[in-house]
N, C-alpha and C positions, 0 to 999 in steps of 0.2 A: 518634031515636037509631039505630034499625035502618038507616035510609037512610044515615046518616053512616058507620056501620060498613061498609056495602057500598061506599060511595065510597072509604073508606080502603083497603079491600082492592084495588080496581081500580087505584087510584093507586100503591099499594105494589108491585103486580105489574109495573107499567110501569117502575119504577125499581129493580127487584130487584137487578140486577147492580151498581149503583152503591152501594147503601147497606146491603145485607143483610150483617151481620157474623156473625150467629148464626142458627140455624134459626128460622123464624117460629113463634111459640107461641100466638098469639091466634086463636081460631076465629071467622071472619067469615061473613056470609051469602053465598049463592051465586046468588041470584035478582036480577032487576032490574039487569042489568049495564049500565054506562054507560062511555063512553070517558073515559080519564084526561085530565087537563088538559094541554095542550101546553106550558103555562108551566113552564119548568125550575125556577125558584125556588119555585113553588108545589109542584112535585113533591118538591123537596128538603125543603121544610117538612113535607110530609105524611110523608116518610120519617123525619124527626126525631121527629114525633109517634108514629109507629108504633114506632120504636126505644125511645122512652121507655116506651111501653106494654109492650114486651118486657122491658125492664129491671125494670119494676115487677112483672111476672109472675114473673121470676126471683127477685126479692127475696122474694116471697110463698112460692114453692115451696121456697126454701132454709130457710125457717123452719118448715116442716112436718115432722112425724115420718115415718119411713119407711113406716109402714102407710098414712098418708094419701096419700103419693106414689104408692103402688101402686094406690090407688083412683082418683086423679086422672088417671092415665095413660089412663083410658078416656074422658076428656072429648072428646078429638079425636086425630087422627093426629099433629097438630103437637105436642101436649102429650106424647104417648107417645114421639115421636122425641126430643124434648128431654130428657125424664126419663131415657131410656135412653142418652143420648149420653155419650161420654167427656168432652165439654166440661162438661156439667152435673155429672157425678160428680167430676171433678177440682176443679170450683169448690167443691163441698161439702167436699172433702177439705182444700183450702187455706184456706178462709175460715170455715167453721163451727167454733165453739168445741168442743173435745173434751169429751165427756161421760165419766162413769165407765165404764170398760170392763166388759164382761161376760165371764164364764168359760163356756167350752163344754167339756163332758165327754162323751167317747164311751165307752160300755160295750159290749164284744163278748165273747161266750162261745164255747167250743169248738164249740157246736152251730150257730153262725152267727147267733144272735140278736144284735141290736144296737139301740142307742138313742142319740140325740143329746140331751143335756140342756143347757139354758140356765140359768146361775146368775148372780145378781147379785153383784158384788164386795162384800166386807165394807166397811162404813162405819165411820168413827171411833167412833160411838156404839153399834155392834153388832159387836164383834170376836170373838165366840165361836162364831158360826155363820152360814151362808149358806143360802138356801132355793132349791130348784129351782123355776123358773117353769114350771108345768105347761102353760100355754097355748103356750109356745114350745118345749116338748119334742116330739121327733118319733120315735116308734117306727119301727124299720126303717131309720133313717138313720144314717150314720156308718160307720167302718171302722177299720183299723189305721193307726198312725203319723200321727196328726192333726197338721198344721201349718197356719198361717194367715198370710196377708199381705194387707193393705189390704182386708179384708172378704171375702176368698175363702178357703174351707177346702179343703185337699187331704188325702185319705186314700186308702188302698188297699183294694180289695175284689176278691176272686177274681183276684189278681195283676194287676188293672187299676187305673189311676189314676182317681179320681173328684174332680171339682171341684164344690163346693156353695156357693151363696150363701144364707145363712139369711134375708136380707131379701126377695129376690125369689122364694125357693123354687126357684130354677133348679138343676138337677142335670145335670152333664155327665160322661159316662163315656167316657174316651179309649180308643182301640183298644189291644190288647195289643201288646207289643214282641216282635218276632222277633229274639231275641238271636243274636249271632254266635258266642258261646261255648256249647258244649254239654258237660254233665257227662259225663265218661268213667267207666268202671267204677271203683268205689271212691271217686268224688267225689260231693259233694252240692251242690245249688244253695242259696245263702243266700236269705233273703227279699229280694225286690226292693224297693228303697226309692225313694219319690217325694218330691220337695221342690218347693215353689212359690216363685217369686221375681218381682220386678217391676223393669223397667228404666225409671227415671223420665225418661230423655232421650227415648226413643221411645214412652213410655207403653205398654209392652207387657208382658204377663204370660207367663211361661214356666215349664214344668215340667222338672225335672232328674231323671233316673232313674239309679240305680246298681245294676248286676247283678254278683254275685260268686259264684264257685264255688271249692271247695277240697276236699281230702281230709279226712275226719273224724278220722282217726288217722294221724299226729299232727295235731292241730288246726291249721288254716290252712296246711297243706302244699299245695304245687302250686297256690297261690292265683292266680286270674285274675279280673280285673274289667274292666268296660266301662261307658260312660256314654252316655246319650241325652238329647236336649233336644226339647221340643215347645213351639212358639209358639202361644198361645191366640188364634187368628185364623181367619178363614174359610179353609178349605182346608188347615189346619195338619196336620202329620204328624210322626212321630218321625224325628229326624235324629241320626246317630251323631256323637259328639264325638271329634275327633282329638286325642289327648293330646300333651303336650309331651315333649321328649327325657328330662327328669328325672322322668317319671311313675313312680309306684310303685303296683303293683297292691295293692289293699286291700279289706277287708271292713268295712262300717259297724259301729260299736259296736252290739251286739244291743239294748241298752236305751237307747241314746243318743237324744238329741233334736237338733234342728237350729235354727239361727237363719236367718230369712228376711228378704229385703229386696232391695236391688240386688245383694247378694252372698249366696249360700247357703253356709252352713258346717255341717260335722258332724264328729264324731270318728270315727276309723277305725283299723284295725290292719293293717299290712302283714305282721306276723307276731305271735307270741305275746308278744313282749317290748318291742316298740317301738310307741308310739302317735303318731298324727299328727292334725293338723287339716286337713281338706280344704276348700278355699275355691274356689267356682265363681262367676265373674263373669257375671252374667246378660246384660249387654250384649255383651261380647266373646266369651262362651262359652268362656273359657279357664279351666283348672283349675290351682290352685297347691297344693302339698303343704307344710305347715308342720310341722316336727318338734316334738314335745313333749319337754321335758326328762326324761331318765330318772330324775332325782332325785324325780319326783313320787311314784313308788311303789317305793322302794328295797328294801323288805322283803317284797315279794310275789313268790312263786315263779313264778307264771304270770299276769302282770298282765292279759292279755287275758281271763282267766276270772274272776279274783278282784277286780280293781280296781273300786272304786265312785267314778266321777268323771264329770262331764258338762260340756258346753260351755254357757257363759252369756255375756252381755254385761255388763261392769262399767265404768261410767264411759265408755261409748262405745268400749271396747276389748274385744278377744277375751280371754276368761278361762276357766279350768277350775276348777270347784269339786270338790275331792277330799275325799270324806267316807267313806272306807272305815272309819275308826275312830270315826266319830261315835256309833255305837250302843254301843260298848264303852268308849271313853275320853272321849266328849263333845267331841272336837276335830275340826277340819276345816281344810284348807289352801286358800287362794285363790291361784291362779297367774294373773298378768296379763301378757299379751304387750305389753311396753312399746315395742318396736321390731321391726316385722315384717322389715325388711331385714336387721338384725343378729341376728334371732331371740333377742332379749333378753327374759327373763321375770323378773318380781318375785314374791316369795312373802310371803304374810301368813297367819299361823296364828291361828285363832279357837278359843277355848275357851268352851264353854257355861257359863252361870251354874249353880251347884249346884242352885238351885231349879227349873231347867228340864231337868235331866238325865233325869227320869222320862219326858219326852215322846219320847225317842229310845232309851231303854234297851232293848237286845235286839230292836230293830225294824229290819228291812232297809228302807232308804229309797232312793228314786230321785228324781232331779230332774225336775220336770214343767214348769218354765218360770220366768220372772221377771216381776215386776210393773213398771209404768211407773216407779216410784220405786226400782227396783233390788233389791227383796226376792226371794229365791230361794224358789220354791214346791216343797216336798217332799211326797211321798206314800208310804205303805207299798207295798212291792213286791207284797204280797198283802193283800187286804182280808178279814180274818177277823172283824172287828168292824164297828162303824158306819163309814160313809164319812166321811173327814176328810182335811184337808191341813194342812201346817205352813208358816208364813211365817217365813223366816229373814232378819232385817234385818242385813246384813253390816256396815253402818256402826255401828250401836249394839250389835251382837252380842246381839240380842234374838230369841227364838223364841216363837211363839204358835201355838196349835192352833185351827183353825177347822173346826167340824163341818158336814157337808153334809146338810141335811135335805130330805126330800121325794123321795128316790130311789124310783121306782116299786117296788111290792111284787114284781113279776116278777123283780127283781134282789135276792134275799135276800143277806145279808152272807156266808153260808157258800158261796155259789155261786162257783166259780172263773171269773174273767173278766179280760179285759184292759182296762186303765183308762188313758185318754188325756185330757189336760187342756191347754187353751190359752186365751189371752185375746184378745178382739177389741174394738177401740175402736168405740164406737157411731157416731161420725161417719165412720168408714171403711167402713161396712157396706152401701154402696149402689153396686153396679156391675153392669152387665149383660154377660154373656158373649157375645161375637160368635163364632158358629160357622158 
């Protein structure tokens, strides 16, 4: 058997340029070298046998959990190259059946302490609580403004962007941006925001950065903003985005979230009274500004300060979930962008059932994301009691509370902290960063 494997290796090497479609993954012996057969048909037959073995190895690897893949990459250089290749990662993404996504929660306090918690999604037979997986929780990991795309996490730490893969445990800290706009006297620089996206055509991951400064009084006066993009590849660096002619300087919504994918979107304010949706195409690196209807918050004096609304995806469309009056009146509005070209929006008003009003009464809530089936995830702006989240089913107009159990004791509920939550599909959680 060993002799046959050595023969296969030597024969395959002689025909490598003709038949090798993917990296060789089978580890073969190196001793007792022999000359490959000069017979072309025999060489092609051996190549077919080797390719069948490669396909079999691929099938086996694709059925393994991520932890096993991380161990098996040590079998040989061939296996390591295959497991960390874009080909194999994309194969997993496109062919493996999706599993129940996991929730990832970042806790960060004013003292710089942080922790990344992994939480299983609630199951149909257990809808009242979820439990933190202590084995997958990482003290010291995480940061501000967590967002996720295809298994990669992006968050900011000390004004720098960090990319983390929870499966491979790889952490990449990008260099700081040397902004071209400098805060003048009386101006302040807003928090720099980072967003991650993926271009499926070129299979490339990119980071988008928004930097904004303005005068504190009146708020958002003398506003200036700029944008940078970083391609996650060997030798990558920050590149300034050239805006289009109709560009409007803006500041990202302070508590707003973003949607990631081939297009990164987030809510922003060009001034105190007009809201927009900023859309950045990852492939073309072009930015589009979408005006939000002023009727969303007609009774708010300074919408940029008082309005409680955030960006979500609803039925594959851009939508804004407006919930300023949810805590007082138990009502919320869903605005859906029906036609981007014509900027046509539709409105749907939701009123909570009387038996569920106590879940939101006098509680300041913020949107933390959406589930795969379209439920909006809400959480208290400040955690003064036990950690929990709310799932709002917009289709059935049903709200339920899910408690988060197992948060480490070093994070007592009275401690002031920043709370970020996002979900990740298990089948998308294996990719290696090329730097």
